[in-house]
Rosetta silent file (secondary structure, phi, psi, omega in degrees, C-alpha in Angstrom):
SEQUENCE: MNAAYPPPIERGDTVAVIAPSHAAPNGALSRGVERLRSFDLDVEVFDTATRTTEWLRANPEARAEDVHRAFEREDIRGVVAAFGGNCELQMLPHLEPERLRENPTRFYGASDNTHLHLFLDSLGIVSFYGAQLFPDLVADPRMRPYTREATERALFGTPFGPLSPAAKWTDEYYDVGSDLPRTWFESEGWHWHNATEEVLTAPVVGGCLAMLESQLLTDTSYFTRETCEGRILAVETSGEIPEPAVVERFFMALGERGVLDACEALVVGKPETPGGDEREKYRSRQRRVIAGTVDEYADLPIVFDLDFGHAAPDLPLPLGAPMTIDAPARAIRFSRS
SCORE:     score description
SCORE:     0.000 S_00000001
   1 L     0.000  123.426  172.614   25.839  137.025  227.849 S_00000001
   2 L   -79.547  121.107 -178.046   25.413  140.670  228.340 S_00000001
   3 L   -73.093  158.832 -179.910   28.227  142.554  226.767 S_00000001
   4 E  -101.050  144.232  177.355   30.029  145.551  228.531 S_00000001
   5 L   -81.447  128.504  163.233   30.172  149.074  227.048 S_00000001
   6 L   -54.549  158.855 -177.467   33.788  150.294  226.482 S_00000001
   7 L   -66.229  148.662  174.479   34.322  153.668  228.274 S_00000001
   8 L   -63.959  154.899  175.637   32.737  156.676  226.543 S_00000001
   9 L   -83.414  154.794  167.854   34.813  159.052  224.492 S_00000001
  10 L  -114.748  147.598  178.168   35.327  162.593  225.735 S_00000001
  11 L   -57.134  133.478 -174.761   35.567  165.683  223.699 S_00000001
  12 L   101.115  -15.755 -178.331   39.235  166.273  222.943 S_00000001
  13 L   -78.298  169.831 -176.886   40.051  162.577  222.845 S_00000001
  14 E  -109.236  134.320  169.617   41.625  160.925  219.799 S_00000001
  15 E  -110.777  150.784  176.535   39.751  158.474  217.616 S_00000001
  16 E  -101.251  144.089  166.890   41.379  156.250  214.966 S_00000001
  17 E  -108.987  121.101 -176.547   40.211  155.714  211.486 S_00000001
  18 E  -129.268  163.710  172.312   40.902  152.310  209.949 S_00000001
  19 L  -117.612   91.263  177.071   39.915  150.216  206.958 S_00000001
  20 L   -71.466  -17.386 -177.221   39.060  146.705  208.037 S_00000001
  21 L  -132.572  -92.837 -172.656   37.643  145.852  204.614 S_00000001
  22 L  -107.801  164.721  178.968   37.517  148.147  201.578 S_00000001
  23 L   -76.972  146.221  179.588   38.892  151.658  200.883 S_00000001
  24 L   -76.292  148.694 -178.227   36.522  154.532  201.204 S_00000001
  25 L   -52.181  160.885 -179.436   35.488  156.480  197.874 S_00000001
  26 L   -67.956  136.385  177.228   37.735  159.321  196.761 S_00000001
  27 L    93.817  -22.157 -176.401   37.053  162.409  198.782 S_00000001
  28 H   -71.651  -36.299 -174.385   35.263  160.487  201.643 S_00000001
  29 H   -65.644  -48.169 -177.225   38.240  160.119  203.918 S_00000001
  30 H   -67.044  -43.337  174.775   39.072  163.835  204.253 S_00000001
  31 H   -60.096  -40.676 -177.969   35.488  164.818  204.733 S_00000001
  32 H   -60.261  -44.002 -179.813   34.924  162.074  207.227 S_00000001
  33 H   -62.205  -36.060  174.106   37.884  163.324  209.252 S_00000001
  34 H   -65.026  -34.662 -179.973   36.403  166.852  209.171 S_00000001
  35 H   -74.270  -32.796  173.338   33.134  165.545  210.433 S_00000001
  36 H   -60.670  -51.469 -179.663   34.709  163.704  213.173 S_00000001
  37 H   -56.776  -24.001 -178.023   36.690  166.864  214.175 S_00000001
  38 L   -69.810  -18.245  174.150   33.340  168.709  214.293 S_00000001
  39 L   -86.369   13.133 -176.048   32.531  166.638  217.474 S_00000001
  40 L    64.162   41.889  177.009   35.626  168.179  219.012 S_00000001
  41 L  -112.469  148.847  159.912   37.798  165.038  218.482 S_00000001
  42 E   -84.653  153.180 -170.457   41.212  164.578  217.404 S_00000001
  43 E  -137.407  126.880  172.154   41.584  162.115  214.609 S_00000001
  44 E  -116.159  126.224 -172.986   44.388  159.807  213.568 S_00000001
  45 E   -92.715  116.156  174.058   44.153  158.165  210.219 S_00000001
  46 L   -80.683  164.620 -170.322   45.847  154.593  210.399 S_00000001
  47 H   -53.707  -47.849 -175.517   47.732  153.077  207.522 S_00000001
  48 H   -54.239  -37.035  179.153   44.958  150.895  206.267 S_00000001
  49 H   -67.231  -12.385  179.383   42.564  153.891  205.692 S_00000001
  50 H  -103.366    2.784 -177.490   45.016  155.345  203.211 S_00000001
  51 L   -93.492  161.818  179.558   45.421  152.138  201.108 S_00000001
  52 L   -80.631  162.540  175.718   43.566  150.989  197.976 S_00000001
  53 H   -62.295  -32.314 -178.480   41.066  148.348  198.108 S_00000001
  54 H   -73.147  -37.126  176.107   43.223  146.075  196.041 S_00000001
  55 H   -63.925  -45.342 -175.305   46.128  146.400  198.604 S_00000001
  56 H   -64.170  -31.364  178.475   43.692  145.798  201.450 S_00000001
  57 H   -71.214  -25.201 -179.690   42.384  142.591  199.915 S_00000001
  58 H   -86.407   -7.739 -173.587   45.917  141.273  199.574 S_00000001
  59 L  -132.313   65.012  176.003   46.862  142.163  203.156 S_00000001
  60 H   -60.144  -39.720  176.725   44.389  140.818  205.688 S_00000001
  61 H   -57.344  -32.032  174.982   47.036  140.565  208.270 S_00000001
  62 H   -73.278  -35.965  175.892   47.754  144.266  208.095 S_00000001
  63 H   -61.089  -49.437 -179.831   44.056  145.094  208.437 S_00000001
  64 H   -59.877  -40.474 -178.338   43.970  142.875  211.556 S_00000001
  65 H   -66.046  -37.552  179.501   47.151  144.543  212.998 S_00000001
  66 H   -66.449  -31.413  173.816   45.597  148.015  212.554 S_00000001
  67 H   -56.708  -51.476 -176.879   42.564  146.775  214.511 S_00000001
  68 H   -58.400  -49.154 -177.784   44.922  145.542  217.187 S_00000001
  69 H   -64.125  -42.115 -173.910   46.958  148.778  217.390 S_00000001
  70 H   -66.395  -40.770  175.293   43.987  150.958  217.430 S_00000001
  71 H   -68.639  -34.593 -175.135   42.458  149.042  220.489 S_00000001
  72 H   -80.275  -28.426 -179.768   45.729  148.806  222.292 S_00000001
  73 L   -57.970  124.273 -177.987   46.832  152.457  222.044 S_00000001
  74 L   -74.238  -22.135 -179.012   45.963  153.989  225.425 S_00000001
  75 L   -88.706   -3.200  173.860   45.523  157.421  223.760 S_00000001
  76 E   -97.621  126.154 -178.113   42.926  156.020  221.223 S_00000001
  77 E  -112.008   -8.961  176.175   39.457  156.060  222.694 S_00000001
  78 E  -150.915  151.670 -179.637   37.421  155.193  219.640 S_00000001
  79 E  -133.954  129.935 -169.931   37.806  153.386  216.333 S_00000001
  80 E  -124.921  124.229 -178.944   35.835  154.272  213.262 S_00000001
  81 E   -78.653  139.367  178.138   35.748  152.153  210.090 S_00000001
  82 L   -69.336  -37.967 -178.918   36.279  154.119  206.918 S_00000001
  83 L  -162.544  174.534  169.799   33.876  151.978  204.775 S_00000001
  84 L   -90.812 -130.747  177.815   32.319  148.544  204.426 S_00000001
  85 L   133.988 -136.390 -171.619   32.953  146.334  201.416 S_00000001
  86 L  -157.417   18.738 -173.758   33.212  142.625  200.943 S_00000001
  87 L  -135.994   20.150 -172.294   36.404  141.102  202.183 S_00000001
  88 H   -71.828  -28.519 -176.783   36.409  141.606  206.008 S_00000001
  89 H   -63.551  -19.293  176.455   35.869  137.870  206.472 S_00000001
  90 H   -70.634  -28.481 -170.688   39.528  137.315  205.350 S_00000001
  91 L   -75.560  -34.661 -168.380   40.659  139.332  208.397 S_00000001
  92 H   -51.328  -45.103 -174.488   38.925  137.210  211.175 S_00000001
  93 H   -65.924  -19.151 -179.847   41.477  134.450  211.343 S_00000001
  94 H   -90.025  -12.727  177.620   44.269  137.081  211.947 S_00000001
  95 L   -74.294  141.900  173.922   42.598  138.747  214.952 S_00000001
  96 L  -105.550  101.126 -169.302   43.933  137.916  218.316 S_00000001
  97 H   -49.990  -43.833 -173.598   41.114  137.757  220.880 S_00000001
  98 H   -63.972  -36.379 -176.668   43.174  138.602  224.022 S_00000001
  99 H   -67.494  -28.932  179.328   44.620  141.812  222.472 S_00000001
 100 H   -91.407  -35.365 -177.795   41.047  143.125  221.986 S_00000001
 101 H   -65.795  -38.898  177.983   39.442  141.655  225.136 S_00000001
 102 L   -74.665   -7.691 -171.759   42.125  143.361  227.281 S_00000001
 103 L  -142.747   60.709 -179.363   41.718  146.672  225.636 S_00000001
 104 L   -60.102  124.533 -176.799   37.894  147.322  225.141 S_00000001
 105 L  -135.915  146.655 -176.882   37.375  150.334  222.899 S_00000001
 106 E   -73.976  124.770  178.281   34.380  151.803  221.219 S_00000001
 107 E  -113.439  134.220 -174.906   34.049  150.600  217.548 S_00000001
 108 E  -122.288  126.822 -178.885   31.877  152.138  214.892 S_00000001
 109 E  -179.572  160.758  178.339   31.097  150.487  211.538 S_00000001
 110 L  -137.962 -178.591  170.992   28.413  148.913  209.308 S_00000001
 111 H    63.140 -118.197  177.884   27.802  146.579  206.408 S_00000001
 112 H   -63.763  -14.137  175.387   30.922  144.302  206.057 S_00000001
 113 H   -72.075   -2.925  169.185   32.007  145.404  209.410 S_00000001
 114 H   -45.880  -42.807 -173.222   29.369  142.955  210.737 S_00000001
 115 H   -60.669  -42.824  178.498   32.152  140.405  210.983 S_00000001
 116 H   -67.106  -38.895  177.652   34.175  142.594  213.308 S_00000001
 117 H   -60.658  -44.942 -178.396   31.048  143.370  215.377 S_00000001
 118 H   -64.716  -36.759 -178.239   30.350  139.581  215.803 S_00000001
 119 H   -66.874  -46.178 -179.340   33.930  138.928  216.764 S_00000001
 120 H   -70.762  -26.291  172.632   33.853  141.736  219.531 S_00000001
 121 H   -58.748  -45.102  178.515   30.424  140.372  220.627 S_00000001
 122 H   -55.942  -27.915 -176.149   32.129  136.953  221.221 S_00000001
 123 L   -94.826    1.703  178.957   34.558  138.849  223.576 S_00000001
 124 L    83.082   22.664 -172.022   31.737  140.549  225.543 S_00000001
 125 E  -113.002  121.083  169.770   32.406  144.096  224.028 S_00000001
 126 L   -62.466  142.180  173.361   29.438  146.283  222.937 S_00000001
 127 E  -146.326  160.431 -168.235   30.122  147.869  219.554 S_00000001
 128 E  -106.157  119.633  176.989   28.071  150.350  217.408 S_00000001
 129 E   -87.829   99.038 -173.234   26.617  149.280  214.137 S_00000001
 130 E   137.299  179.308  176.085   26.685  152.610  212.287 S_00000001
 131 L    61.200   30.918  162.673   28.510  155.986  212.375 S_00000001
 132 L   -73.374  165.955  178.851   31.239  154.809  209.871 S_00000001
 133 H   -52.362  -64.251  176.913   32.829  157.401  207.679 S_00000001
 134 H  -118.267  130.974    8.333   31.102  156.583  204.475 S_00000001
 135 H   -94.047  -13.478 -158.635   28.286  156.999  204.012 S_00000001
 136 H   -56.144  -55.544 -175.478   27.022  157.569  207.465 S_00000001
 137 H   -83.175  -23.555 -166.982   29.124  160.536  208.609 S_00000001
 138 L   -88.598  -37.442 -168.607   30.119  161.874  205.188 S_00000001
 139 L   -57.379  143.938  173.986   26.781  161.937  203.347 S_00000001
 140 L    77.999  146.846  179.043   25.034  165.302  202.611 S_00000001
 141 L   -62.702  -27.746  168.833   26.632  168.764  202.626 S_00000001
 142 L  -129.106  141.430  178.360   25.546  168.932  206.274 S_00000001
 143 L   -65.654  130.244 -176.063   25.041  166.120  208.676 S_00000001
 144 L   -62.099  142.057 -175.305   21.416  165.427  209.295 S_00000001
 145 H   -61.923  -37.419 -179.609   20.378  166.374  212.883 S_00000001
 146 H   -65.053  -37.092  177.042   19.053  162.877  213.630 S_00000001
 147 H   -61.278  -50.559 -174.782   22.398  161.310  212.539 S_00000001
 148 H   -65.805  -40.378  173.951   24.381  163.876  214.505 S_00000001
 149 H   -62.550  -40.868  178.664   22.388  163.465  217.692 S_00000001
 150 H   -70.024  -34.784 -178.148   22.492  159.696  217.600 S_00000001
 151 H   -67.172  -46.955  174.376   26.167  159.785  216.830 S_00000001
 152 H   -56.816  -42.298  173.113   26.920  162.055  219.770 S_00000001
 153 H   -51.195  -48.202 -173.763   24.947  159.692  222.005 S_00000001
 154 H   -77.099  -22.747 -175.437   27.008  156.719  220.836 S_00000001
 155 H   -85.803  -50.792 -168.149   30.343  158.545  221.083 S_00000001
 156 H  -103.444   -4.168 -176.948   30.025  160.394  224.456 S_00000001
 157 L  -135.468  178.099  168.223   27.488  158.413  226.459 S_00000001
 158 L  -103.488  107.085 -163.069   26.069  154.998  227.258 S_00000001
 159 L   -81.037   72.740  163.773   22.804  155.394  225.202 S_00000001
 160 L   -74.733  155.121  172.224   20.170  154.070  227.640 S_00000001
 161 E   116.446 -171.949 -168.593   16.777  155.323  227.005 S_00000001
 162 E   -77.683  144.851  166.908   14.091  155.468  224.263 S_00000001
 163 L   -99.364  159.065  176.828   14.640  155.202  220.501 S_00000001
 164 L  -137.822  139.119  179.540   12.554  157.187  218.073 S_00000001
 165 L   -74.815  153.312 -178.243   12.059  156.880  214.311 S_00000001
 166 L   -69.825  152.465  175.165   13.477  159.650  212.120 S_00000001
 167 L   -74.408  -32.202  176.583   10.922  162.034  210.689 S_00000001
 168 E  -137.510  158.560  177.032   12.338  161.727  207.151 S_00000001
 169 E  -144.026  170.063  174.155   14.536  159.198  205.324 S_00000001
 170 E  -158.004  152.749  171.801   16.143  158.450  202.022 S_00000001
 171 L  -123.719   18.631  178.467   17.832  155.538  200.364 S_00000001
 172 L   -75.008  145.152 -174.736   19.288  157.526  197.460 S_00000001
 173 L   -72.039  145.320  173.595   23.015  157.002  196.895 S_00000001
 174 L  -106.723  123.902  178.709   25.276  159.926  198.006 S_00000001
 175 L  -101.277  108.486 -178.532   28.081  160.996  195.634 S_00000001
 176 L   -55.545  -36.918 -174.219   30.848  162.840  197.584 S_00000001
 177 L   -69.549  -29.335 -173.527   32.187  164.295  194.301 S_00000001
 178 L  -101.074  -28.654 -174.258   28.953  165.980  193.199 S_00000001
 179 L    56.053   20.400  172.721   27.268  166.983  196.417 S_00000001
 180 L   -57.763  138.398  178.528   23.897  166.884  194.696 S_00000001
 181 L   -70.017  147.613  177.088   21.085  167.025  197.215 S_00000001
 182 L   -89.482  152.047  173.826   19.120  163.763  197.989 S_00000001
 183 L   -81.595  127.096  178.434   15.352  163.509  197.967 S_00000001
 184 L  -106.561  146.694 -172.818   13.992  162.863  201.486 S_00000001
 185 E  -115.574  155.393  170.955   10.703  161.107  202.233 S_00000001
 186 E   -72.906  133.308  175.271    8.240  161.297  205.135 S_00000001
 187 L   -82.246  140.304  174.453    8.649  158.443  207.462 S_00000001
 188 L   -91.443   10.112 -178.678    5.811  156.211  208.402 S_00000001
 189 L    78.040 -166.807 -178.901    7.414  155.210  211.633 S_00000001
 190 L   -83.763  149.354  176.469    8.000  151.641  212.615 S_00000001
 191 E  -108.413  132.338 -174.349    5.818  148.594  211.361 S_00000001
 192 E  -111.723  135.070  176.433    4.944  146.069  214.059 S_00000001
 193 E  -126.900  139.638  169.243    4.233  142.420  213.303 S_00000001
 194 L    62.807   33.026  179.663    3.032  139.692  215.707 S_00000001
 195 L   -78.245  123.442  177.437    3.133  142.351  218.569 S_00000001
 196 L  -107.510 -158.311  178.958    1.541  140.927  221.743 S_00000001
 197 L   -94.594   14.932 -176.961    1.093  142.345  225.171 S_00000001
 198 L   -79.309  146.582  169.721    4.667  141.239  226.100 S_00000001
 199 E  -117.962  118.612  178.641    7.440  143.590  227.295 S_00000001
 200 E  -126.651  146.119 -179.923   10.804  141.891  226.644 S_00000001
 201 E  -129.762  133.618 -176.703   14.436  142.792  227.242 S_00000001
 202 E  -163.664  150.455  178.610   17.354  141.010  225.664 S_00000001
 203 E   -74.114  148.310 -169.810   20.822  141.943  224.245 S_00000001
 204 E   -96.656  144.027  174.640   21.018  142.628  220.501 S_00000001
 205 E  -149.412  146.692 -179.260   23.074  140.753  217.979 S_00000001
 206 E   144.111 -149.238 -179.514   23.323  140.849  214.155 S_00000001
 207 E   149.014 -145.779 -172.584   24.152  143.225  211.310 S_00000001
 208 E   -73.262  132.588 -176.321   24.000  143.079  207.499 S_00000001
 209 H   -58.418  -39.782 -176.756   22.025  140.095  205.938 S_00000001
 210 H   -74.727  -21.453  177.977   24.664  139.408  203.346 S_00000001
 211 H   -85.735  -36.312  172.018   27.469  139.240  205.815 S_00000001
 212 H   -62.049  -43.170  174.211   25.440  137.092  208.297 S_00000001
 213 H   -60.621  -36.832  175.503   24.805  134.816  205.411 S_00000001
 214 H   -68.927  -28.688  173.248   28.510  134.495  204.602 S_00000001
 215 H   -62.560  -46.311  176.228   29.014  133.615  208.280 S_00000001
 216 H   -61.294  -38.979 -178.396   26.543  130.776  207.865 S_00000001
 217 H   -67.976  -31.508 -173.113   28.297  129.599  204.604 S_00000001
 218 H   -95.479  -10.759  176.180   31.724  129.504  206.235 S_00000001
 219 L    58.993   44.480  178.059   30.233  128.019  209.448 S_00000001
 220 L   -72.357  171.885  178.785   32.188  130.326  211.764 S_00000001
 221 L   -96.509   13.900 -176.286   31.466  130.317  215.443 S_00000001
 222 L   -98.598   -9.731  177.609   30.401  133.906  215.475 S_00000001
 223 L  -143.908   96.818 -167.906   26.890  133.587  214.149 S_00000001
 224 L  -142.980  175.874  173.866   25.155  130.396  215.356 S_00000001
 225 H   -57.487  -43.651  178.766   22.068  129.234  217.180 S_00000001
 226 H   -54.312  -51.576  179.806   24.187  129.568  220.405 S_00000001
 227 H   -55.880  -33.986 -173.864   25.076  133.181  219.517 S_00000001
 228 H   -94.868   -8.007 -174.944   21.462  134.089  219.156 S_00000001
 229 L   -58.317  123.945  178.533   19.948  132.134  222.127 S_00000001
 230 L    69.905   17.816 -172.633   17.824  134.521  224.182 S_00000001
 231 L  -116.359  165.597  170.115   18.676  137.556  222.076 S_00000001
 232 E   -93.887  127.165 -179.232   17.071  140.097  219.833 S_00000001
 233 E   -91.708  132.163 -179.668   18.300  139.629  216.227 S_00000001
 234 E  -118.127  130.426 -175.113   18.831  142.774  214.223 S_00000001
 235 E  -139.118  139.806  175.874   19.090  142.474  210.476 S_00000001
 236 E  -145.084  151.970 -178.109   19.231  144.935  207.627 S_00000001
 237 L   -94.191  150.222 -169.859   19.815  144.421  203.813 S_00000001
 238 L   -87.922 -171.242 -177.670   22.708  146.031  201.845 S_00000001
 239 L   -83.409    3.201  167.979   22.770  148.224  198.769 S_00000001
 240 L   -72.655   -9.364  176.023   22.851  145.131  196.620 S_00000001
 241 L    50.040   70.869 -169.733   19.049  145.217  197.085 S_00000001
 242 L   -68.128  142.990  170.318   18.467  141.490  197.421 S_00000001
 243 L   -63.294  153.261  178.282   15.452  140.026  195.682 S_00000001
 244 H   -45.963  -41.809  178.560   12.656  138.720  197.896 S_00000001
 245 H   -58.969  -36.216  174.885   13.683  135.126  197.202 S_00000001
 246 H   -64.785  -47.886  175.475   17.125  135.877  198.545 S_00000001
 247 H   -56.471  -52.465 -175.134   15.711  137.331  201.803 S_00000001
 248 H   -61.986  -41.242  177.073   13.364  134.504  202.082 S_00000001
 249 H   -60.379  -37.904  176.913   16.151  131.836  201.689 S_00000001
 250 H   -57.416  -51.702  178.247   18.190  133.591  204.448 S_00000001
 251 H   -68.649  -29.759  171.312   15.425  133.482  206.969 S_00000001
 252 H   -64.926  -40.373  174.690   14.552  129.988  205.961 S_00000001
 253 H   -62.772  -40.881  176.215   18.105  128.938  206.702 S_00000001
 254 H   -62.711  -34.083 -178.622   17.864  130.603  210.057 S_00000001
 255 H   -65.760  -50.242 -178.296   14.626  128.735  210.700 S_00000001
 256 H   -67.044  -24.060 -178.975   16.058  125.305  209.696 S_00000001
 257 L   -88.776   -6.295 -177.671   19.141  125.888  211.794 S_00000001
 258 L    85.698   10.891 -175.632   16.959  126.721  214.907 S_00000001
 259 H   -68.834  -46.301 -167.924   18.243  130.355  215.051 S_00000001
 260 H   -68.358  -38.066 -173.512   14.841  131.986  214.770 S_00000001
 261 H   -68.382  -27.115 -178.069   13.347  129.715  217.587 S_00000001
 262 H   -77.641  -22.711 -176.479   16.383  130.682  219.823 S_00000001
 263 L   -74.712  156.802  175.804   15.671  134.415  219.401 S_00000001
 264 L   -97.529  -26.500 -179.635   13.372  136.583  221.495 S_00000001
 265 E  -168.845  174.918  178.036   12.510  139.041  218.772 S_00000001
 266 E  -138.229  131.047  176.278   13.625  140.523  215.478 S_00000001
 267 E  -122.864  143.195 -167.064   14.193  144.174  214.435 S_00000001
 268 E  -125.081  130.502  170.962   14.742  144.931  210.773 S_00000001
 269 E   -74.720  146.980  172.929   16.434  148.113  209.371 S_00000001
 270 L   -45.652  125.243 -174.302   14.936  150.362  206.736 S_00000001
 271 L   -94.373  157.994  155.051   16.166  148.907  203.468 S_00000001
 272 L   -68.601  146.250 -171.729   17.593  150.437  200.307 S_00000001
 273 L  -128.461  166.658  167.898   15.256  150.016  197.362 S_00000001
 274 L   -64.057   -7.907 -179.032   15.406  150.276  193.594 S_00000001
 275 L    79.371 -173.582  176.566   13.871  153.618  193.972 S_00000001
 276 L    52.121 -135.956 -174.385   11.238  155.437  191.969 S_00000001
 277 L   -69.663  -20.683 -178.205    7.801  153.630  191.630 S_00000001
 278 H   -81.361  -11.825 -167.710    9.427  150.490  193.145 S_00000001
 279 H   -61.868  -56.928 -179.034   10.493  152.068  196.503 S_00000001
 280 H   -67.233  -38.683  175.935    7.235  151.316  198.498 S_00000001
 281 H   -54.227  -50.620 -177.096    6.573  148.085  196.624 S_00000001
 282 H   -61.109  -45.287 -175.863   10.007  146.802  197.539 S_00000001
 283 H   -62.472  -56.686 -179.459    9.713  147.844  201.239 S_00000001
 284 H   -62.183  -27.127  176.082    6.336  146.312  201.743 S_00000001
 285 H   -73.978  -37.782  178.312    7.284  143.120  199.812 S_00000001
 286 H   -67.492  -34.534 -178.785   10.350  142.639  202.031 S_00000001
 287 H   -73.105  -36.902  177.587    8.316  143.002  205.106 S_00000001
 288 H   -62.749  -44.917 -176.647    5.718  140.422  203.894 S_00000001
 289 H   -66.827  -41.617  178.058    8.486  137.921  202.939 S_00000001
 290 H   -66.677  -45.336  178.397   10.321  138.277  206.266 S_00000001
 291 H   -67.888  -38.025 -179.540    7.236  138.045  208.407 S_00000001
 292 H   -67.038  -38.231  177.581    5.758  135.163  206.486 S_00000001
 293 H   -69.178  -44.903 -177.807    8.967  133.186  206.536 S_00000001
 294 H   -63.015  -36.356 -179.267    9.672  133.839  210.233 S_00000001
 295 H   -65.533  -18.985 -179.872    6.150  132.919  211.194 S_00000001
 296 L   -73.905  -18.893 -170.005    6.697  129.457  209.755 S_00000001
 297 L  -119.889  -25.580 -168.739    9.409  128.734  212.369 S_00000001
 298 L  -157.032  152.319 -176.938    8.935  130.954  215.553 S_00000001
 299 L  -101.037   76.616 -175.551    6.380  133.042  217.242 S_00000001
 300 L  -107.550  136.597  164.619    8.540  136.269  217.291 S_00000001
 301 L   -65.039  138.666 -176.470    7.531  139.919  217.603 S_00000001
 302 E  -129.545  135.772  168.291    9.101  141.753  214.618 S_00000001
 303 E  -120.018  119.356 -177.981    9.688  145.626  214.302 S_00000001
 304 E   -98.632  156.930  170.894   10.458  146.843  210.827 S_00000001
 305 E    69.411   39.496  171.506   12.007  150.012  209.540 S_00000001
 306 E   -75.465  150.090 -172.908   14.276  150.897  212.335 S_00000001
 307 L   -81.196   55.495  173.206   16.810  153.714  211.272 S_00000001
 308 L  -136.123  152.831  179.572   19.952  151.575  211.034 S_00000001
 309 L   118.144 -153.065 -177.606   21.578  150.080  208.037 S_00000001
 310 L   -80.487  -15.479  175.006   22.151  151.291  204.443 S_00000001
 311 L   -77.138  171.435  176.558   19.325  153.779  204.331 S_00000001
 312 E  -125.617  153.825    1.089   19.601  157.262  205.901 S_00000001
 313 L   -75.916  177.220 -167.902   19.620  158.808  208.491 S_00000001
 314 L  -117.241  129.272  174.484   21.788  156.640  210.603 S_00000001
 315 L  -106.581  108.273  178.448   21.251  155.381  214.115 S_00000001
 316 L   -64.293  100.993 -174.962   24.427  153.651  215.506 S_00000001
 317 E   -81.570  118.777 -174.012   22.916  150.531  217.036 S_00000001
 318 E   -79.494  101.838  177.412   24.806  149.269  220.145 S_00000001
 319 E   -73.306  134.198 -171.024   25.221  145.578  219.455 S_00000001
 320 L    97.985  -20.964 -178.833   25.563  143.513  222.639 S_00000001
 321 L   -80.434  151.137  176.599   23.505  146.026  224.641 S_00000001
 322 E   -74.240  135.353  176.948   20.201  145.092  226.206 S_00000001
 323 E  -123.889  142.957  175.728   17.125  146.354  224.276 S_00000001
 324 E  -107.201  128.102  176.641   13.563  146.533  225.560 S_00000001
 325 E  -114.833  116.023 -178.199   10.820  146.021  223.108 S_00000001
 326 E  -105.656   91.587 -175.425    7.526  147.277  224.659 S_00000001
 327 L   -66.688  -43.836 -178.629    4.846  145.903  222.299 S_00000001
 328 L   -56.713  -44.471  179.199    1.828  147.275  224.112 S_00000001
 329 L   -83.151   -2.816 -177.411    3.335  150.870  224.072 S_00000001
 330 L    50.952   50.371  179.497    4.804  150.328  220.570 S_00000001
 331 E  -128.616  152.346  175.855    8.032  151.499  222.061 S_00000001
 332 E  -136.324  136.779  174.699   11.768  150.520  222.024 S_00000001
 333 E  -145.672  159.879  173.269   14.496  151.526  224.341 S_00000001
 334 E   -93.715  134.435 -169.713   18.009  150.472  225.402 S_00000001
 335 L  -120.580  168.393  177.126   18.043  149.373  228.962 S_00000001
 336 L   -70.230  -34.064 -177.236   20.524  148.817  231.839 S_00000001
 337 L  -159.778    0.000    0.000   19.603  145.142  232.081 S_00000001
C-alpha cells in the first residue's frame, strides 16, 4: 500500500507541538518554538508538551487525545513531537483510527515516535521521521543548513527528488543549557552492500531499532512480515548505543519471522557511537554485523549511513512514501510511484 502525503504546510500556517511520549529537556521547548517560527509558522503548544514526563507516563489517554485534537483541528496544518522517550507504546491502544484517517495531517517525530509513525502508516498516511523539536530542530546555536533545507522540504513540499549525504556529521550530545559547540566530522557518504545492477522502487517503513523491537515483543499489528511485504525497511539505532550482539539479535529475529525476506531493500541511519577512538570502530562493526546477519536470510541491497536518526544533521524521512534505490548509479531518490 502506497500511503498518501497529507497536504503541505504553507508559510503563515499553524503547527501544533505535542508530547506523545516524554517531555523535552529544560529549555528545549521555548527554543524549539522559536525555530519553528523562523520558518514563518505560527506555533500552538498543546497541553501535553507542557507536562512532565512523570505526568505523561501516567496519562496515555491524554497523550492520545492531544494527537486526535491536533489532527482534527482545521487550522492545524502540521504536528511536531517535542521529544522521543520510552513510553509511547502505552498510547497506541487509546488512538482512534478513524479520527486520524479522516484528518490526514503532516506529523514529524523520531525515536519513540516510531510507534505513531507505524500507526499512521497502517492508515495510509505518510509521516516524517525527523524534524522533532529536540534534538533535531533545537540543537546547535544555529540550525545546520542541511537540516534547515531538508526540514523546509518536508514542511512545505512533497519531497520528490534525489537525496544526498551531508558533508559533515556529528553524534555528540547537544546540551541546550550550555550551548557548547559540537565537533563535526567529514562524511564518507553512504556505504553500499550487496549492490547489484538493479533499480528498485518501494515505499519505506521503519524507524528506531529499539522501538521496532518492542513492537515485536508486544506482537502488535503495526510491524509484521505483512507490514514490510514489498517495502524498503529503514532502521536506525538510538542513543542507547546498542552492543553489536543486540543489533544482531534484532535482525536475526526479523530473519526468523520472514520480515527480511519480505523486504525489497534495507537503509540504515548513521548511528550514535561511544565517541572518541571508538567512533569509527563502532560504525564499521555495526555495518558488518547488520550485513552479515541480513545476508543469512535474504539477498537485500543495503545502504548504510543515511542522515536520519539520532546522529546529526537531520533528514526528515517520509515514511510510507516510495523510495527509489538506484544501485548502479549509487543514488537514492523519492519517487512519485
